[in-house]
All heavy atoms as a GROMACS GRO file, in nm:
protein
  538
    1MET      N    1  11.216  14.907  10.411
    1MET     CA    2  11.127  14.795  10.463
    1MET      C    3  11.118  14.811  10.614
    1MET      O    4  11.214  14.840  10.677
    1MET     CB    5  11.200  14.662  10.421
    1MET     CG    6  11.132  14.548  10.473
    1MET     SD    7  11.214  14.393  10.452
    1MET     CE    8  11.179  14.372  10.269
    2THR      N    9  10.991  14.799  10.665
    2THR     CA   10  10.969  14.819  10.800
    2THR      C   11  11.017  14.690  10.868
    2THR      O   12  11.026  14.584  10.817
    2THR     CB   13  10.825  14.842  10.826
    2THR    OG1   14  10.747  14.729  10.801
    2THR    CG2   15  10.787  14.969  10.757
    3LEU      N   16  11.025  14.698  10.994
    3LEU     CA   17  11.059  14.585  11.086
    3LEU      C   18  10.948  14.472  11.067
    3LEU      O   19  10.975  14.355  11.052
    3LEU     CB   20  11.065  14.610  11.241
    3LEU     CG   21  11.087  14.502  11.329
    3LEU    CD1   22  11.219  14.429  11.302
    3LEU    CD2   23  11.083  14.559  11.469
    4GLU      N   24  10.824  14.517  11.055
    4GLU     CA   25  10.709  14.416  11.036
    4GLU      C   26  10.726  14.350  10.906
    4GLU      O   27  10.710  14.228  10.894
    4GLU     CB   28  10.576  14.494  11.048
    4GLU     CG   29  10.462  14.401  11.044
    4GLU     CD   30  10.326  14.463  11.050
    4GLU    OE1   31  10.328  14.580  11.100
    4GLU    OE2   32  10.228  14.409  11.009
    5ASP      N   33  10.768  14.421  10.804
    5ASP     CA   34  10.776  14.352  10.669
    5ASP      C   35  10.894  14.262  10.669
    5ASP      O   36  10.881  14.149  10.609
    5ASP     CB   37  10.806  14.458  10.557
    5ASP     CG   38  10.682  14.548  10.533
    5ASP    OD1   39  10.569  14.509  10.559
    5ASP    OD2   40  10.708  14.661  10.484
    6SER      N   41  11.001  14.294  10.739
    6SER     CA   42  11.115  14.207  10.754
    6SER      C   43  11.087  14.091  10.827
    6SER      O   44  11.129  13.974  10.787
    6SER     CB   45  11.234  14.281  10.830
    6SER     OG   46  11.344  14.219  10.842
    7LEU      N   47  11.012  14.093  10.931
    7LEU     CA   48  10.964  13.981  11.011
    7LEU      C   49  10.873  13.888  10.928
    7LEU      O   50  10.893  13.752  10.935
    7LEU     CB   51  10.897  14.019  11.140
    7LEU     CG   52  10.989  14.083  11.245
    7LEU    CD1   53  10.911  14.140  11.365
    7LEU    CD2   54  11.094  13.984  11.286
    8LYS      N   55  10.790  13.947  10.846
    8LYS     CA   56  10.708  13.867  10.753
    8LYS      C   57  10.787  13.776  10.663
    8LYS      O   58  10.767  13.670  10.638
    8LYS     CB   59  10.600  13.954  10.681
    8LYS     CG   60  10.486  14.003  10.766
    8LYS     CD   61  10.400  14.089  10.682
    8LYS     CE   62  10.289  14.137  10.776
    8LYS     NZ   63  10.206  14.232  10.688
    9VAL      N   64  10.888  13.847  10.593
    9VAL     CA   65  10.982  13.779  10.501
    9VAL      C   66  11.050  13.668  10.569
    9VAL      O   67  11.059  13.554  10.526
    9VAL     CB   68  11.079  13.881  10.445
    9VAL    CG1   69  11.183  13.809  10.366
    9VAL    CG2   70  11.008  13.973  10.352
   10GLU      N   71  11.102  13.691  10.697
   10GLU     CA   72  11.172  13.586  10.762
   10GLU      C   73  11.087  13.477  10.805
   10GLU      O   74  11.121  13.359  10.795
   10GLU     CB   75  11.239  13.660  10.901
   10GLU     CG   76  11.363  13.709  10.886
   10GLU     CD   77  11.434  13.739  11.014
   10GLU    OE1   78  11.440  13.660  11.086
   10GLU    OE2   79  11.488  13.859  11.024
   11ARG      N   80  10.959  13.492  10.832
   11ARG     CA   81  10.870  13.389  10.882
   11ARG      C   82  10.850  13.309  10.759
   11ARG      O   83  10.838  13.190  10.765
   11ARG     CB   84  10.733  13.455  10.923
   11ARG     CG   85  10.641  13.369  10.967
   11ARG     CD   86  10.513  13.427  11.024
   11ARG     NE   87  10.410  13.327  11.068
   11ARG     CZ   88  10.323  13.278  10.990
   11ARG    NH1   89  10.311  13.311  10.863
   11ARG    NH2   90  10.230  13.195  11.034
   12LYS      N   91  10.828  13.366  10.636
   12LYS     CA   92  10.795  13.297  10.519
   12LYS      C   93  10.924  13.203  10.483
   12LYS      O   94  10.902  13.087  10.449
   12LYS     CB   95  10.771  13.378  10.392
   12LYS     CG   96  10.628  13.445  10.392
   12LYS     CD   97  10.611  13.527  10.281
   12LYS     CE   98  10.470  13.598  10.284
   12LYS     NZ   99  10.454  13.680  10.170
   13GLU      N  100  11.039  13.256  10.500
   13GLU     CA  101  11.157  13.178  10.476
   13GLU      C  102  11.173  13.053  10.577
   13GLU      O  103  11.198  12.944  10.537
   13GLU     CB  104  11.279  13.256  10.488
   13GLU     CG  105  11.300  13.354  10.381
   13GLU     CD  106  11.413  13.456  10.398
   13GLU    OE1  107  11.474  13.453  10.500
   13GLU    OE2  108  11.432  13.549  10.304
   14TRP      N  109  11.134  13.083  10.705
   14TRP     CA  110  11.135  12.974  10.798
   14TRP      C  111  11.034  12.863  10.771
   14TRP      O  112  11.060  12.747  10.796
   14TRP     CB  113  11.116  13.034  10.941
   14TRP     CG  114  11.223  13.121  11.002
   14TRP    CD1  115  11.348  13.116  10.963
   14TRP    CD2  116  11.201  13.222  11.097
   14TRP    NE1  117  11.418  13.208  11.041
   14TRP    CE2  118  11.330  13.274  11.112
   14TRP    CE3  119  11.096  13.276  11.165
   14TRP    CZ2  120  11.354  13.379  11.208
   14TRP    CZ3  121  11.119  13.372  11.264
   14TRP    CH2  122  11.244  13.428  11.277
   15LEU      N  123  10.914  12.903  10.722
   15LEU     CA  124  10.822  12.808  10.695
   15LEU      C  125  10.854  12.732  10.581
   15LEU      O  126  10.834  12.617  10.574
   15LEU     CB  127  10.682  12.877  10.673
   15LEU     CG  128  10.610  12.944  10.787
   15LEU    CD1  129  10.481  13.029  10.750
   15LEU    CD2  130  10.563  12.841  10.889
   16ALA      N  131  10.917  12.792  10.480
   16ALA     CA  132  10.955  12.714  10.359
   16ALA      C  133  11.067  12.616  10.391
   16ALA      O  134  11.069  12.492  10.344
   16ALA     CB  135  10.999  12.822  10.249
   17GLU      N  136  11.156  12.668  10.481
   17GLU     CA  137  11.260  12.575  10.526
   17GLU      C  138  11.202  12.462  10.602
   17GLU      O  139  11.250  12.338  10.587
   17GLU     CB  140  11.366  12.653  10.612
   17GLU     CG  141  11.483  12.581  10.651
   17GLU     CD  142  11.581  12.664  10.732
   17GLU    OE1  143  11.613  12.776  10.699
   17GLU    OE2  144  11.630  12.612  10.848
   18GLY      N  145  11.118  12.481  10.689
   18GLY     CA  146  11.058  12.382  10.763
   18GLY      C  147  10.979  12.279  10.690
   18GLY      O  148  10.988  12.157  10.711
   19ARG      N  149  10.916  12.323  10.582
   19ARG     CA  150  10.839  12.234  10.486
   19ARG      C  151  10.933  12.138  10.419
   19ARG      O  152  10.912  12.036  10.392
   19ARG     CB  153  10.751  12.318  10.399
   19ARG     CG  154  10.613  12.347  10.447
   19ARG     CD  155  10.535  12.416  10.339
   19ARG     NE  156  10.457  12.529  10.393
   19ARG     CZ  157  10.487  12.653  10.373
   19ARG    NH1  158  10.572  12.688  10.288
   19ARG    NH2  159  10.412  12.739  10.431
   20ALA      N  160  11.038  12.200  10.372
   20ALA     CA  161  11.142  12.132  10.296
   20ALA      C  162  11.208  12.016  10.381
   20ALA      O  163  11.233  11.912  10.337
   20ALA     CB  164  11.247  12.234  10.247
   21GLU      N  165  11.250  12.058  10.509
   21GLU     CA  166  11.293  11.954  10.605
   21GLU      C  167  11.196  11.850  10.630
   21GLU      O  168  11.227  11.733  10.641
   21GLU     CB  169  11.333  12.028  10.729
   21GLU     CG  170  11.458  12.116  10.724
   21GLU     CD  171  11.486  12.185  10.845
   21GLU    OE1  172  11.435  12.156  10.962
   21GLU    OE2  173  11.580  12.274  10.849
   22GLY      N  174  11.064  11.885  10.648
   22GLY     CA  175  10.961  11.784  10.664
   22GLY      C  176  10.941  11.693  10.561
   22GLY      O  177  10.927  11.572  10.582
   23ARG      N  178  10.956  11.735  10.433
   23ARG     CA  179  10.945  11.657  10.311
   23ARG      C  180  11.061  11.555  10.299
   23ARG      O  181  11.042  11.447  10.276
   23ARG     CB  182  10.938  11.736  10.186
   23ARG     CG  183  10.794  11.811  10.178
   23ARG     CD  184  10.783  11.876  10.026
   23ARG     NE  185  10.687  11.984  10.038
   23ARG     CZ  186  10.713  12.101  10.023
   23ARG    NH1  187  10.836  12.146  10.016
   23ARG    NH2  188  10.618  12.185  10.022
   24ALA      N  189  11.181  11.613  10.332
   24ALA     CA  190  11.288  11.514  10.320
   24ALA      C  191  11.278  11.408  10.432
   24ALA      O  192  11.313  11.298  10.393
   24ALA     CB  193  11.423  11.611  10.340
   25GLU      N  194  11.245  11.446  10.543
   25GLU     CA  195  11.234  11.347  10.655
   25GLU      C  196  11.118  11.246  10.624
   25GLU      O  197  11.138  11.131  10.651
   25GLU     CB  198  11.197  11.420  10.793
   25GLU     CG  199  11.310  11.486  10.853
   25GLU     CD  200  11.277  11.571  10.982
   25GLU    OE1  201  11.159  11.551  11.037
   25GLU    OE2  202  11.355  11.650  11.022
   26GLY      N  203  11.017  11.282  10.562
   26GLY     CA  204  10.912  11.203  10.520
   26GLY      C  205  10.961  11.115  10.412
   26GLY      O  206  10.920  10.984  10.420
   27ARG      N  207  11.035  11.157  10.306
   27ARG     CA  208  11.089  11.054  10.213
   27ARG      C  209  11.184  10.957  10.278
   27ARG      O  210  11.166  10.838  10.241
   27ARG     CB  211  11.157  11.139  10.109
   27ARG     CG  212  11.080  11.212  10.012
   27ARG     CD  213  11.149  11.273   9.891
   27ARG     NE  214  11.250  11.366   9.942
   27ARG     CZ  215  11.214  11.512   9.934
   27ARG    NH1  216  11.092  11.545   9.925
   27ARG    NH2  217  11.304  11.598   9.978
   28VAL      N  218  11.272  10.992  10.371
   28VAL     CA  219  11.351  10.904  10.437
   28VAL      C  220  11.264  10.800  10.512
   28VAL      O  221  11.290  10.672  10.504
   28VAL     CB  222  11.462  10.972  10.528
   28VAL    CG1  223  11.525  10.866  10.611
   28VAL    CG2  224  11.552  11.052  10.441
   29GLU      N  225  11.178  10.848  10.586
   29GLU     CA  226  11.095  10.753  10.668
   29GLU      C  227  11.006  10.657  10.575
   29GLU      O  228  10.986  10.542  10.608
   29GLU     CB  229  10.994  10.829  10.764
   29GLU     CG  230  10.928  10.732  10.860
   29GLU     CD  231  10.846  10.818  10.962
   29GLU    OE1  232  10.906  10.919  11.013
   29GLU    OE2  233  10.746  10.762  11.015
   30GLY      N  234  10.952  10.710  10.461
   30GLY     CA  235  10.897  10.618  10.369
   30GLY      C  236  10.983  10.506  10.311
   30GLY      O  237  10.931  10.396  10.300
   31ARG      N  238  11.115  10.540  10.298
   31ARG     CA  239  11.200  10.436  10.255
   31ARG      C  240  11.226  10.342  10.362
   31ARG      O  241  11.230  10.209  10.332
   31ARG     CB  242  11.342  10.500  10.202
   31ARG     CG  243  11.335  10.563  10.068
   31ARG     CD  244  11.480  10.592  10.024
   31ARG     NE  245  11.471  10.712   9.954
   31ARG     CZ  246  11.542  10.816   9.980
   31ARG    NH1  247  11.647  10.816  10.074
   31ARG    NH2  248  11.538  10.928   9.916
   32PHE      N  249  11.236  10.374  10.494
   32PHE     CA  250  11.256  10.283  10.599
   32PHE      C  251  11.124  10.200  10.602
   32PHE      O  252  11.140  10.076  10.632
   32PHE     CB  253  11.262  10.360  10.729
   32PHE     CG  254  11.390  10.438  10.750
   32PHE    CD1  255  11.397  10.550  10.836
   32PHE    CD2  256  11.509  10.401  10.677
   32PHE    CE1  257  11.519  10.614  10.847
   32PHE    CE2  258  11.634  10.468  10.696
   32PHE     CZ  259  11.629  10.576  10.781
   33GLU      N  260  11.008  10.254  10.582
   33GLU     CA  261  10.882  10.176  10.595
   33GLU      C  262  10.882  10.077  10.477
   33GLU      O  263  10.835   9.964  10.488
   33GLU     CB  264  10.769  10.258  10.588
   33GLU     CG  265  10.750  10.347  10.713
   33GLU     CD  266  10.644  10.455  10.703
   33GLU    OE1  267  10.600  10.481  10.606
   33GLU    OE2  268  10.623  10.519  10.819
   34SER      N  269  10.942  10.110  10.360
   34SER     CA  270  10.946  10.024  10.241
   34SER      C  271  11.029   9.897  10.283
   34SER      O  272  11.007   9.796  10.244
   34SER     CB  273  10.993  10.103  10.126
   34SER     OG  274  10.902  10.190  10.081
   35VAL      N  275  11.154   9.935  10.354
   35VAL     CA  276  11.245   9.823  10.389
   35VAL      C  277  11.162   9.726  10.483
   35VAL      O  278  11.164   9.602  10.469
   35VAL     CB  279  11.358   9.876  10.465
   35VAL    CG1  280  11.449   9.770  10.514
   35VAL    CG2  281  11.445   9.950  10.357
   36ASP      N  282  11.091   9.778  10.585
   36ASP     CA  283  11.011   9.702  10.671
   36ASP      C  284  10.913   9.615  10.595
   36ASP      O  285  10.912   9.489  10.632
   36ASP     CB  286  10.922   9.787  10.774
   36ASP     CG  287  11.003   9.861  10.885
   36ASP    OD1  288  11.109   9.800  10.911
   36ASP    OD2  289  10.950   9.946  10.940
   37ARG      N  290  10.840   9.667  10.502
   37ARG     CA  291  10.753   9.584  10.425
   37ARG      C  292  10.814   9.477  10.344
   37ARG      O  293  10.774   9.353  10.343
   37ARG     CB  294  10.660   9.671  10.332
   37ARG     CG  295  10.557   9.762  10.406
   37ARG     CD  296  10.460   9.820  10.314
   37ARG     NE  297  10.514   9.908  10.220
   37ARG     CZ  298  10.545  10.028  10.228
   37ARG    NH1  299  10.519  10.082  10.351
   37ARG    NH2  300  10.602  10.109  10.136
   38ILE      N  301  10.931   9.506  10.281
   38ILE     CA  302  11.003   9.409  10.194
   38ILE      C  303  11.053   9.280  10.289
   38ILE      O  304  11.037   9.175  10.254
   38ILE     CB  305  11.117   9.470  10.126
   38ILE    CG1  306  11.054   9.560  10.021
   38ILE    CG2  307  11.205   9.365  10.061
   38ILE    CD1  308  11.158   9.657   9.956
   39VAL      N  309  11.128   9.329  10.404
   39VAL     CA  310  11.168   9.229  10.487
   39VAL      C  311  11.053   9.144  10.554
   39VAL      O  312  11.060   9.035  10.559
   39VAL     CB  313  11.233   9.303  10.607
   39VAL    CG1  314  11.294   9.194  10.719
   39VAL    CG2  315  11.366   9.366  10.537
   40ALA      N  316  10.942   9.205  10.592
   40ALA     CA  317  10.828   9.142  10.642
   40ALA      C  318  10.775   9.036  10.553
   40ALA      O  319  10.719   8.936  10.591
   40ALA     CB  320  10.717   9.233  10.687
   41SER      N  321  10.765   9.068  10.416
   41SER     CA  322  10.714   8.986  10.313
   41SER      C  323  10.801   8.867  10.288
   41SER      O  324  10.761   8.762  10.234
   41SER     CB  325  10.692   9.062  10.181
   41SER     OG  326  10.811   9.102  10.130
   42GLY      N  327  10.929   8.875  10.342
   42GLY     CA  328  11.016   8.760  10.317
   42GLY      C  329  11.089   8.752  10.189
   42GLY      O  330  11.155   8.673  10.156
   43LEU      N  331  11.074   8.859  10.105
   43LEU     CA  332  11.140   8.867   9.989
   43LEU      C  333  11.292   8.881   9.994
   43LEU      O  334  11.360   8.822   9.908
   43LEU     CB  335  11.087   8.986   9.904
   43LEU     CG  336  10.944   8.990   9.858
   43LEU    CD1  337  10.908   9.115   9.798
   43LEU    CD2  338  10.924   8.872   9.764
   44THR      N  339  11.350   8.950  10.097
   44THR     CA  340  11.498   8.954  10.109
   44THR      C  341  11.516   9.005  10.260
   44THR      O  342  11.421   9.019  10.328
   44THR     CB  343  11.564   9.046  10.010
   44THR    OG1  344  11.699   9.032  10.008
   44THR    CG2  345  11.510   9.189  10.029
   45ASP      N  346  11.650   9.004  10.288
   45ASP     CA  347  11.678   9.054  10.421
   45ASP      C  348  11.708   9.212  10.425
   45ASP      O  349  11.689   9.275  10.320
   45ASP     CB  350  11.816   8.997  10.467
   45ASP     CG  351  11.929   9.023  10.383
   45ASP    OD1  352  11.934   9.115  10.308
   45ASP    OD2  353  12.029   8.939  10.384
   46GLU      N  354  11.712   9.260  10.543
   46GLU     CA  355  11.729   9.411  10.559
   46GLU      C  356  11.858   9.474  10.484
   46GLU      O  357  11.831   9.578  10.438
   46GLU     CB  358  11.714   9.452  10.702
   46GLU     CG  359  11.839   9.404  10.776
   46GLU     CD  360  11.832   9.445  10.927
   46GLU    OE1  361  11.729   9.476  10.982
   46GLU    OE2  362  11.948   9.448  10.994
   47VAL      N  363  11.948   9.405  10.487
   47VAL     CA  364  12.074   9.457  10.418
   47VAL      C  365  12.048   9.481  10.263
   47VAL      O  366  12.087   9.584  10.207
   47VAL     CB  367  12.194   9.379  10.441
   47VAL    CG1  368  12.322   9.412  10.359
   47VAL    CG2  369  12.223   9.347  10.586
   48LYS      N  370  11.990   9.369  10.202
   48LYS     CA  371  11.971   9.381  10.059
   48LYS      C  372  11.856   9.492  10.037
   48LYS      O  373  11.865   9.560   9.927
   48LYS     CB  374  11.930   9.246  10.001
   48LYS     CG  375  11.928   9.227   9.865
   48LYS     CD  376  12.060   9.273   9.804
   48LYS     CE  377  12.140   9.152   9.747
   48LYS     NZ  378  12.266   9.189   9.669
   49ALA      N  379  11.754   9.485  10.113
   49ALA     CA  380  11.637   9.578  10.079
   49ALA      C  381  11.696   9.717  10.098
   49ALA      O  382  11.664   9.806  10.021
   49ALA     CB  383  11.535   9.559  10.193
   50CYS      N  384  11.774   9.747  10.200
   50CYS     CA  385  11.830   9.887  10.216
   50CYS      C  386  11.916   9.920  10.088
   50CYS      O  387  11.913  10.042  10.048
   50CYS     CB  388  11.914   9.891  10.342
   50CYS     SG  389  11.830   9.894  10.495
   51GLU      N  390  12.002   9.828  10.050
   51GLU     CA  391  12.082   9.839   9.936
   51GLU      C  392  12.005   9.887   9.809
   51GLU      O  393  12.044   9.980   9.750
   51GLU     CB  394  12.165   9.727   9.906
   51GLU     CG  395  12.260   9.742   9.781
   51GLU     CD  396  12.346   9.607   9.772
   51GLU    OE1  397  12.399   9.545   9.860
   51GLU    OE2  398  12.341   9.564   9.655
   52VAL      N  399  11.895   9.814   9.777
   52VAL     CA  400  11.814   9.836   9.676
   52VAL      C  401  11.745   9.978   9.682
   52VAL      O  402  11.731  10.045   9.576
   52VAL     CB  403  11.708   9.735   9.657
   52VAL    CG1  404  11.595   9.763   9.545
   52VAL    CG2  405  11.775   9.603   9.605
   53LEU      N  406  11.703  10.014   9.804
   53LEU     CA  407  11.621  10.132   9.819
   53LEU      C  408  11.715  10.260   9.844
   53LEU      O  409  11.670  10.363   9.866
   53LEU     CB  410  11.513  10.119   9.938
   53LEU     CG  411  11.409  10.017   9.896
   53LEU    CD1  412  11.321   9.997  10.032
   53LEU    CD2  413  11.317  10.079   9.798
   54GLY      N  414  11.847  10.239   9.854
   54GLY     CA  415  11.939  10.348   9.879
   54GLY      C  416  11.935  10.394  10.020
   54GLY      O  417  11.946  10.510  10.043
   55VAL      N  418  11.917  10.312  10.113
   55VAL     CA  419  11.910  10.346  10.252
   55VAL      C  420  12.038  10.296  10.325
   55VAL      O  421  12.073  10.171  10.302
   55VAL     CB  422  11.788  10.274  10.314
   55VAL    CG1  423  11.775  10.300  10.468
   55VAL    CG2  424  11.652  10.334  10.269
   56GLU      N  425  12.101  10.368  10.405
   56GLU     CA  426  12.210  10.334  10.489
   56GLU      C  427  12.160  10.238  10.599
   56GLU      O  428  12.069  10.258  10.666
   56GLU     CB  429  12.278  10.453  10.550
   56GLU     CG  430  12.346  10.535  10.454
   56GLU     CD  431  12.477  10.470  10.389
   56GLU    OE1  432  12.538  10.400  10.465
   56GLU    OE2  433  12.489  10.517  10.273
   57ILE      N  434  12.227  10.118  10.601
   57ILE     CA  435  12.185  10.009  10.701
   57ILE      C  436  12.183  10.059  10.840
   57ILE      O  437  12.088  10.033  10.912
   57ILE     CB  438  12.261   9.888  10.678
   57ILE    CG1  439  12.210   9.764  10.745
   57ILE    CG2  440  12.409   9.904  10.704
   57ILE    CD1  441  12.069   9.732  10.722
   58ASN      N  442  12.291  10.139  10.870
   58ASN     CA  443  12.299  10.196  11.006
   58ASN      C  444  12.183  10.280  11.050
   58ASN      O  445  12.126  10.286  11.162
   58ASN     CB  446  12.426  10.251  11.028
   58ASN     CG  447  12.536  10.149  11.033
   58ASN    OD1  448  12.520  10.027  11.069
   58ASN    ND2  449  12.660  10.184  11.001
   59ASP      N  450  12.150  10.368  10.946
   59ASP     CA  451  12.026  10.455  10.954
   59ASP      C  452  11.897  10.375  10.981
   59ASP      O  453  11.817  10.413  11.070
   59ASP     CB  454  12.015  10.551  10.850
   59ASP     CG  455  12.133  10.656  10.834
   59ASP    OD1  456  12.200  10.665  10.939
   59ASP    OD2  457  12.157  10.722  10.724
   60TYR      N  458  11.897  10.277  10.892
   60TYR     CA  459  11.777  10.193  10.909
   60TYR      C  460  11.752  10.118  11.047
   60TYR      O  461  11.645  10.127  11.109
   60TYR     CB  462  11.762  10.087  10.794
   60TYR     CG  463  11.649   9.994  10.815
   60TYR    CD1  464  11.514  10.029  10.792
   60TYR    CD2  465  11.670   9.855  10.858
   60TYR    CE1  466  11.407   9.933  10.813
   60TYR    CE2  467  11.570   9.766  10.878
   60TYR     CZ  468  11.440   9.814  10.862
   60TYR     OH  469  11.339   9.730  10.886
   61ARG      N  470  11.869  10.075  11.095
   61ARG     CA  471  11.871   9.997  11.223
   61ARG      C  472  11.844  10.097  11.342
   61ARG      O  473  11.781  10.051  11.437
   61ARG     CB  474  12.004   9.926  11.243
   61ARG     CG  475  12.021   9.815  11.142
   61ARG     CD  476  12.140   9.725  11.158
   61ARG     NE  477  12.143   9.613  11.079
   61ARG     CZ  478  12.246   9.549  11.040
   61ARG    NH1  479  12.366   9.594  11.073
   61ARG    NH2  480  12.234   9.439  10.964
   62GLU      N  481  11.892  10.210  11.331
   62GLU     CA  482  11.857  10.320  11.426
   62GLU      C  483  11.710  10.351  11.423
   62GLU      O  484  11.655  10.366  11.525
   62GLU     CB  485  11.937  10.449  11.397
   62GLU     CG  486  11.920  10.560  11.504
   62GLU     CD  487  12.011  10.673  11.466
   62GLU    OE1  488  12.121  10.659  11.418
   62GLU    OE2  489  11.964  10.786  11.517
   63TYR      N  490  11.660  10.365  11.302
   63TYR     CA  491  11.518  10.388  11.286
   63TYR      C  492  11.430  10.276  11.364
   63TYR      O  493  11.339  10.295  11.440
   63TYR     CB  494  11.474  10.392  11.137
   63TYR     CG  495  11.325  10.376  11.125
   63TYR    CD1  496  11.235  10.474  11.128
   63TYR    CD2  497  11.278  10.241  11.061
   63TYR    CE1  498  11.095  10.452  11.107
   63TYR    CE2  499  11.146  10.231  11.030
   63TYR     CZ  500  11.060  10.334  11.047
   63TYR     OH  501  10.926  10.311  11.016
   64VAL      N  502  11.472  10.137  11.328
   64VAL     CA  503  11.406  10.029  11.392
   64VAL      C  504  11.412  10.040  11.541
   64VAL      O  505  11.311  10.007  11.616
   64VAL     CB  506  11.449   9.901  11.333
   64VAL    CG1  507  11.410   9.781  11.415
   64VAL    CG2  508  11.423   9.890  11.184
   65ALA      N  509  11.532  10.072  11.586
   65ALA     CA  510  11.548  10.073  11.736
   65ALA      C  511  11.466  10.183  11.801
   65ALA      O  512  11.429  10.170  11.919
   65ALA     CB  513  11.694  10.098  11.765
   66ASN      N  514  11.450  10.289  11.738
   66ASN     CA  515  11.378  10.408  11.793
   66ASN      C  516  11.214  10.414  11.761
   66ASN      O  517  11.159  10.490  11.820
   66ASN     CB  518  11.437  10.539  11.742
   66ASN     CG  519  11.567  10.546  11.804
   66ASN    OD1  520  11.604  10.531  11.914
   66ASN    ND2  521  11.660  10.603  11.723
   67LYS      N  522  11.180  10.313  11.673
   67LYS     CA  523  11.034  10.342  11.635
   67LYS      C  524  10.940  10.284  11.743
   67LYS      O  525  10.816  10.310  11.736
   67LYS     CB  526  11.011  10.278  11.498
   67LYS     CG  527  11.001  10.125  11.485
   67LYS     CD  528  10.967  10.091  11.350
   67LYS     CE  529  10.966   9.938  11.341
   67LYS     NZ  530  10.918   9.884  11.214
   68ASN      N  531  10.988  10.204  11.830
   68ASN     CA  532  10.893  10.145  11.941
   68ASN      C  533  10.888  10.225  12.062
   68ASN      O  534  10.926  10.320  12.105
   68ASN     CB  535  10.944  10.020  11.978
   68ASN     CG  536  10.916   9.911  11.856
   68ASN    OD1  537  10.824   9.934  11.769
   68ASN    ND2  538  11.010   9.802  11.836
   0.00000   0.00000   0.00000
């Protein structure tokens, strides 16, 4: 395998890893946004919404603090 081939393989691996990380972050952010919508609708408080959606309350609160 040439150096160029090796670099192509590495690049594909990095891209796949980056996509996987992006998807995971997107899923977490989607859950945070769901908590926002549930709380804004008045159905329940953030603690219960996080519990139902499987979100750590401290992670959600950090998200809220940093989203502005």
